VMD Tcl script that draws the C-alpha trace (Angstrom):
set ca {
  {6.58 23.43 2.40}
  {4.01 26.14 1.72}
  {1.65 26.40 4.67}
  {0.92 25.40 8.26}
  {-0.55 22.09 7.11}
  {2.78 21.17 5.50}
  {4.57 22.25 8.66}
  {2.31 20.00 10.74}
  {3.10 17.10 8.37}
  {6.83 17.73 8.83}
  {6.48 17.70 12.62}
  {4.36 14.54 12.43}
  {7.28 12.73 10.76}
  {9.08 13.15 14.08}
  {6.08 12.10 16.18}
  {5.07 15.62 17.16}
  {1.42 16.61 17.14}
  {0.63 20.12 18.29}
  {-2.93 21.25 18.90}
  {-3.79 23.39 21.88}
  {-6.73 25.17 20.33}
  {-5.13 28.61 20.50}
  {-3.61 29.37 17.10}
  {-0.86 31.64 18.45}
  {0.15 29.13 21.13}
  {0.20 26.37 18.51}
  {2.54 28.44 16.32}
  {4.85 29.21 19.24}
  {5.12 25.53 20.14}
  {5.75 24.64 16.50}
  {8.51 27.24 16.41}
  {10.12 25.73 19.52}
  {9.96 22.24 18.00}
  {11.40 23.42 14.68}
  {14.25 25.16 16.50}
  {15.05 21.98 18.44}
  {14.89 19.78 15.34}
  {17.29 22.10 13.54}
  {19.69 22.26 16.49}
  {20.00 18.47 16.56}
  {20.29 18.42 12.74}
  {17.11 16.43 12.14}
  {15.90 18.90 9.49}
  {17.79 20.75 6.78}
  {18.54 24.45 6.77}
  {16.02 24.89 3.93}
  {13.26 23.16 5.90}
  {14.13 25.25 8.95}
  {14.04 28.54 7.05}
  {10.80 27.68 5.25}
  {9.18 26.73 8.55}
  {10.31 29.98 10.19}
  {8.85 32.00 7.30}
  {5.52 30.17 7.54}
  {5.35 30.65 11.31}
  {6.27 34.34 11.12}
  {3.71 34.97 8.37}
  {0.96 33.20 10.30}
  {1.79 35.08 13.52}
  {1.55 38.39 11.65}
  {-1.90 37.43 10.34}
  {-3.09 36.86 13.91}
  {-1.73 40.10 15.35}
}
mol new
graphics top color blue
foreach p $ca { graphics top sphere $p radius 0.5 }
foreach p [lrange $ca 0 end-1] q [lrange $ca 1 end] { graphics top cylinder $p $q radius 0.2 }
display resetview
């Protein structure tokens, strides 16, 4: 997983489509979903950490 597109594909595997139109809000919702998926052990620790890095990097670009 290298970018937000890959993160969206991962979420889509679980039936989650996130598009509000506000990039920051989209990232925050993605972060919530990733946290929940990890808590219920639907994604691996590697996937979780990669997703968190992508989200953090993208949030920093916006701010």
